N, C-alpha and C positions, 0 to 999 in steps of 0.2 A: 486629216487624221493624224494620230500620234505616230504612225509608221512613216510619215513623210510624204505620202502621196498628195498630189495636188488636189485642191478643193474643186467643187462643182459649181457651175453657174446656177443660181436660183432665179427662175423667171418670174415666179409668183409665190407669195405666201398666203395661205388660206387658214384662218383660225376662227374661233368663236367670236360672236359679237360682244361688245362691252356689256357688262352686267353689274347691277348693284352689289356691293360687297362691304363687309365690315359693319360696325355698329351704326355708322351714319348712313349706310346704304348708298354710298357714293358710287357713281358709275365708274367702273374700273376695267381697264383693258387686260386681257390675258398677257402673261409674260412673253409669249411668242410675238404678240402684236408689238409690245414695247421694243423687243429686240429687233424686229423687222424695221421699225421706224429708225432706230439707232443706226442700223446698217444701210439705210436708204433703199430698202427693197420694196418692190411693188407689193402692197398689202390689200387684201380684201377680207371682210368679216361677215360673210353672208349667213343667212338662216338656212339656205339650201345651196348645195354645190352644183345643181344641175339646171339652174334657170337658163332661159334662152340667152340672157345677157352674158352670163358666165361662159356658156358653151361657145358663144361668139368670141369672147376674150381668149379662151384657150386656143381656138383656131388662129386668132390673130397673132398670138405669142409663139405659135408653133410648138405647143407643149405636147409631148408624147408620153411622159412618165410622171406619175404622182408618187410621192413618198408620204405615207400616212403614219403618224405616231400619236396615240392617245387623243384622237381628234374629237371624240364625243358625239359624232353624228354618223348615222348609217350612210354608207356610200351606195348609190343605186345606179341603175341603168339611166342613160347610155354610157356612163363613165366606166363601168366594169368591162364593157365590151370594146369600147373605143380607145382605151388607154391602157398602158401598163400600170397597174395599181399595186404598189408594193407597200406592205404594212410591216412596221417594226414592232414586234410584240414581245413583251417582257416575260416570257416563260418558255419552257421546253414543251412544245405542243406534241400531242393533243391535251396535255394537262394544263390546267389553269387558264382556259379560255376565259375571256370576259374582262371586267372592269378593274379588278384589283389583284392581279397575279402576284405582285411582289409582297403585298401584305399577307395574302393567303398562304403563300409558300412558306413564309417565316412562321406564321401561326401554326402551321402543320409540323413545324420542327424539322423541315428538310435541310439537308446539308449542301444542296446544289440547286441552282436554277440557271437561267440563261436567256438569250435573245434569239428569236427566230425571225428571219426575213421571209415573209410569206406573201403569197398572191391573194389579193382580196377577192372575195366572191360574196354571193348573197347571204350565206350563213355567217354566224358570229365566230370569227377566228377559225374557220374551217378549211381555208385554202391550203394549197400545197406549199411546202417549205423548200426554199432554195439554199439558204445558208443558216447554220446554227452555230452559236458560240456559247460555251458553258462557263459559269463562274461559280466559285465556292461560296457557301454561306457559313461563316464561323459563328461560334456561340456568342461572341461579343458584337456581332453585326446587328445593326438595326435597319429599318427600311431605308433610311437616308444613305447609309454606307453601301447597301446593296444596289440602290438606284445609281449611285456613283460608279460602281463596278459595271453595271449594265450599260450605262451611258458610253463608257469607253469601248466595251465589247460590241455594243450595238453599232457605233459609228464604223468600226472596222468591218463588221459583217455587212453593213449596208454598202460600203464601198466595194467589197468583194462582189456583191450582187450587181451593182451598177457597172463595174468593170466587165463582168460576164455578159451583161446585156449589150454593152458596146460592141462586143465581138461575136454576138449571136450564140453564146453558149449557156445563157441563163436557162436553167431547167428547174421546175418545181416538182418535188416528190410528194405524192398524196399523203396526208396524215393517216396513221393507223386507224382502222375502224374501231378498235377497242381501246379503252383506257382514257377516254375523254373525261375531263372534269371541268367545273366552272368556278371561276373566282368571282363570286358575287360582290357587288359594291359594299363597302363598309357602312354599317348602319349603327345606330345608337347602342343596341344590345351587344355588339362586338366590342364596345369600349368598356363594358362592365366586367370587373374582375371578381371572381368567386373563389374565396380561399379554400373551398372544398375540393378544388382541382389540384393537380400535382404542381410541384414547384416548377418543373420544366414547362408545363403548359402555360402557367402564369407568366413566366419569364418570356416565353415565345410571344405571348399576346402583347406584352408591354413593348417589346422591341419591334414587333410588326407595326405598331401604331406610332412609333417615334421616328423622326421628330415632328411629324406633320399633323397627326390626328390626336393622339393621346388616349391612354387608358385611365380608368379611375377606380378607386376602391372606397367602399363605404366604411369609414372609420368613425366610430362613436356618433353615427348619424349624419356625418358630413362627408362630402365628396373630396377625397384626397387624390389628386392627379399623380400618376406614376409615369415617369419618363425614362428612367434607367434603373435596371435591377441586375442582380446576380443571384446565382444559386448558392445559398449559404452552406458551408461545409462544417461549421463549428457552432451551430445553433444550440442555445441552452435547452434543457429538457422541457422547460415550461412552454416552449413554442414548437419544438421539433416534433412534427407529425400531429400537431394540434391545430386544426383548421380555424383560422380567425383569431388565435391567440396572438398577443403583441408583446414584444420585449424591446425596450429602447433605453439608451442613456443619452448623453449629450452629443454623441458622435454617430450612433448607428441605430437603425430601425429595422427590426426583423418581424416578418409576418408569418405565422404558422400556416402550413398547407397540409394537404392530406398525406404527404410523404416526407416532409421536411420543413424548410423555412425559406422564405424569399427575402433577400437582402436588398433593401430599398436604397439606391444610390442618389437618384435625383427625383425630386417630387415637386408638386405645385399645390400649395394650400389654397383653400377657397378664397377667391378674390385677390390672389397674389401672383407673383411671377414664378417661373420655374427656377429652382435653386437646388444646390447640393443639400442632401438630407441633413448633414450635420449643422449647416447654417440655420436651418429651421429649428432643429431640436435644441440647440443652445439657447434659443429665445423662447422656448416653449415653457409655459407656466403651469401646465396640467400634465397628468400622467395619462397617456393613451391606454384605453382599456380593451377595445374589441374591434376587429374587422369582421364585417358581416357580408353575407351574400346579397346581391342586388335585390331590391324589392321587386316582386312580380308586377307586371303592368295591371292597372285597374281595369276591370271589365267595364265595357261601355254599357250605358243604360238607355 
């Protein structure tokens, strides 16, 4: 850890099986598997954690504690009863249980999040919390920078929990019964930007999905990806508070919203790479006219 404490011995790394990925659908290992191989760690990529073969391996290795982070599989008995199962969760529980706590907390415009070291149980992120670390979310943070803050805070919090377990003082406090919320997985509609929303809502949506997912806006019938934005403070009247109106020159692109304008800093035109807005605008040969709300899904017949 960053505070100088000695590292821990890792007896076994468990992660998801290799899966097809990318346009070519090549079989690709999870990053955790790649790192485990680089470090020479014992690696398994099972479909299930509780097979007889794996249970025998856990016993052979003398494993007593599992640390789980964004694993993507439900952990079941007998693991929950037979081992200390510690989960590193990226929110301040009981808020933002579930798959996408970082993205959802930014989308909601919150100014703080954190990491909870919790005990795994049968429910989804419902176990007691042993250690909590808080981190701020600034207006210019995106999901990438918040993940980086949580990584540092999470390692320190995890080592606090493991140190307490070593001396028999690890204790889990039940989560409050009230106030639980769920951070559902990001889906296609979450990426669609609607200029009828407020500037802050759109800015939060863009930064919540950057740099790993990406939001997009319908501009003159084409999908324009937005990766970095700011809240415009000096928008001209033709776009200020005019949802969907567009103003641009060869340096700057402003999108009208319900209460102001969104300043587009980094974007991705259809079929092209991510770039600074000015780089694209200087090569643009047409005048952008209108940003529209996403098309509603077609009813199935």
